[in-house]
C-alpha positions as CSV (number, residue, x, y, z in Angstrom):
1,M,78.8,101.7,115.7
2,K,78.3,103.3,119.2
3,T,79.5,106.3,121.0
4,N,83.0,105.7,122.5
5,D,83.8,102.9,120.0
6,I,87.4,103.1,118.8
7,Y,88.4,102.4,115.2
8,K,91.6,102.6,113.1
9,A,91.7,104.6,109.9
10,K,94.5,105.3,107.4
11,V,95.4,108.8,106.2
12,V,95.0,108.9,102.4
13,E,95.4,112.6,101.9
14,V,96.2,115.7,103.9
15,L,94.4,118.8,102.6
16,E,95.7,122.4,102.7
17,D,93.3,123.4,105.5
18,G,94.7,120.5,107.7
19,S,91.7,118.3,107.1
20,L,92.3,114.6,106.5
21,I,90.9,112.2,103.9
22,M,90.9,108.8,105.6
23,S,90.1,105.3,104.6
24,F,87.6,104.2,107.2
25,Q,86.0,100.7,107.0
26,G,86.4,100.8,103.2
27,T,85.0,104.3,102.7
28,L,86.8,107.6,102.3
29,V,85.8,110.1,104.9
30,R,86.9,113.7,105.5
31,I,88.0,114.4,109.1
32,V,88.4,118.0,110.3
33,N,91.7,118.0,112.3
34,R,91.2,120.5,115.2
35,S,94.3,119.2,117.0
36,A,97.8,120.6,116.8
37,I,99.0,117.2,115.6
38,A,100.2,117.0,112.0
39,Y,99.4,113.7,110.3
40,S,101.0,112.3,107.2
41,V,99.8,110.1,104.3
42,N,99.7,106.3,105.1
43,E,99.7,107.0,108.9
44,L,97.3,104.8,110.9
45,V,95.1,106.8,113.3
46,K,92.8,105.8,116.1
47,L,89.4,107.4,116.0
48,K,86.9,107.5,118.9
49,V,83.2,108.0,118.1
50,K,82.0,111.1,119.9
51,K,78.6,111.5,118.3
52,L,76.5,109.5,115.8
53,R,74.3,112.3,114.3
54,P,76.1,114.0,112.8
55,L,79.0,111.5,112.9
56,E,81.9,113.0,114.9
57,F,85.2,111.4,115.9
58,K,88.0,112.4,118.2
59,L,91.5,111.7,116.9
60,L,93.4,109.8,119.5
61,P,97.2,110.1,119.9
62,Q,99.2,107.0,119.0
63,S,101.6,105.6,121.5
64,P,105.2,105.2,120.2
65,S,104.8,101.4,120.0
66,E,101.9,101.8,117.6
67,S,103.8,104.0,115.1
């Protein structure tokens, strides 16, 4: 994994604070959603690696053809 790599993850749960539990490469991870975008369970989301330590992703918008 390197900075700027892009991965897909699946939303498993949306928490009350807007955070997301996502299935990422076979592991569940909690992502803090600081965007104004509301995600839903089973939605596929693209993640761009911003930092490695601590691991930080940027949630990328999906194009309509990817929905």
